[in-house]
C-alpha positions as CSV (number, residue, x, y, z in Angstrom):
1,X,87.1,27.2,115.7
2,X,89.9,28.1,113.0
3,X,92.2,29.0,115.5
4,X,91.7,25.4,117.7
5,X,92.3,23.6,114.5
6,X,95.3,25.2,113.5
7,X,96.7,25.4,117.0
8,X,95.7,21.2,116.9
9,X,97.9,20.8,113.9
10,X,100.9,22.7,115.1
11,X,101.2,20.7,118.2
12,X,100.4,17.2,116.5
13,X,103.1,18.1,114.0
14,X,105.5,19.4,116.5
15,X,104.9,16.3,118.7
16,X,105.4,13.8,115.8
17,X,108.3,15.5,115.1
18,X,109.9,15.5,117.8
19,X,109.2,11.6,118.4
20,X,110.9,10.5,114.7
21,X,113.2,12.9,114.4
22,X,115.5,10.3,113.2
23,X,112.6,9.9,110.3
24,X,111.6,13.2,109.9
25,X,115.6,14.4,109.3
26,X,117.1,11.2,106.5
27,X,115.8,11.8,102.8
28,X,113.3,9.3,101.1
29,X,113.2,8.7,97.8
30,X,109.3,9.1,97.0
31,X,108.0,7.8,93.7
32,X,105.6,10.7,91.8
33,X,104.4,8.6,89.3
34,X,106.5,11.0,87.1
35,X,109.7,10.5,88.6
36,X,111.6,9.9,91.9
37,X,112.3,13.0,94.2
38,X,114.5,12.7,97.6
39,X,112.8,14.4,99.6
40,X,111.9,14.4,103.8
41,X,108.9,13.0,105.0
42,X,108.0,16.1,107.3
43,X,107.5,18.5,104.3
44,X,105.3,16.1,102.9
45,X,103.6,15.7,106.3
46,X,103.3,19.5,106.7
47,X,101.8,19.8,102.8
48,X,99.1,17.1,103.6
49,X,98.2,19.1,106.7
50,X,98.0,22.1,105.6
51,X,96.1,21.5,102.5
52,X,93.7,20.0,105.1
53,X,93.7,22.8,107.4
54,X,93.2,24.7,103.8
55,X,90.3,23.5,102.9
56,X,88.6,23.4,106.2
57,X,89.2,26.9,106.8
58,X,87.2,28.0,103.4
59,X,84.3,25.8,104.2
60,X,84.2,27.6,107.1
61,X,84.7,31.0,105.8
62,X,82.0,30.1,103.3
63,X,79.6,28.9,106.3
64,X,80.3,31.8,108.5
65,X,79.5,34.5,105.4
66,X,76.1,32.6,104.9
67,X,75.6,32.9,108.2
68,X,76.3,36.7,108.3
69,X,74.2,37.4,104.5
70,X,71.3,35.3,106.7
71,X,71.4,37.6,109.7
72,X,71.5,40.6,107.3
73,X,68.5,39.6,105.9
74,X,67.0,39.0,108.7
75,X,67.7,42.2,109.9
76,X,66.3,44.2,107.0
77,X,63.1,42.1,107.4
78,X,62.9,43.4,111.4
79,X,63.0,46.8,110.0
80,X,60.9,46.0,107.4
81,X,58.2,44.8,109.6
82,X,58.9,47.4,112.4
83,X,58.6,50.3,110.0
84,X,54.7,48.3,108.7
85,X,53.4,48.6,112.2
86,X,54.7,52.2,113.0
87,X,52.2,52.5,109.4
88,X,49.4,50.7,110.9
89,X,49.4,52.3,114.2
90,X,49.4,55.6,112.6
91,X,46.9,54.9,110.2
92,X,44.6,53.0,113.4
93,X,45.4,56.7,115.8
94,X,44.3,58.6,112.7
95,X,40.6,56.7,112.7
96,X,40.2,57.1,115.8
97,X,41.0,61.4,115.9
98,X,38.2,61.5,112.7
99,X,35.0,62.6,113.7
100,X,32.5,59.5,113.0
101,X,30.9,59.8,109.8
102,X,26.6,59.8,110.3
103,X,24.5,58.2,107.9
104,X,21.5,60.2,106.9
105,X,18.2,58.6,107.6
106,X,15.3,58.3,105.1
107,X,12.6,60.1,105.1
108,X,9.2,58.9,104.6
């Protein structure tokens, strides 16, 4: 999913850059509130897109790590249950092998 998003971002950026070549080549005055800077619009568009992609990648990585932890936890539970089942079958087999207990009868 991450690679698809990154490729889509690159394709859209290149497409917009080729269609609006003159717009991206001319410097623009941008007022950020604390000063006016002259920069190329392509830099701002790329920076906003990269921030969005990085945010998405971090969320996706977090989900992947949670899923991996859940899978590891479930694998541990399965091994514990398998061991418990093996112990229970060994106990059942040992009970069958032991001789039955005969209860003494009362003498009248």
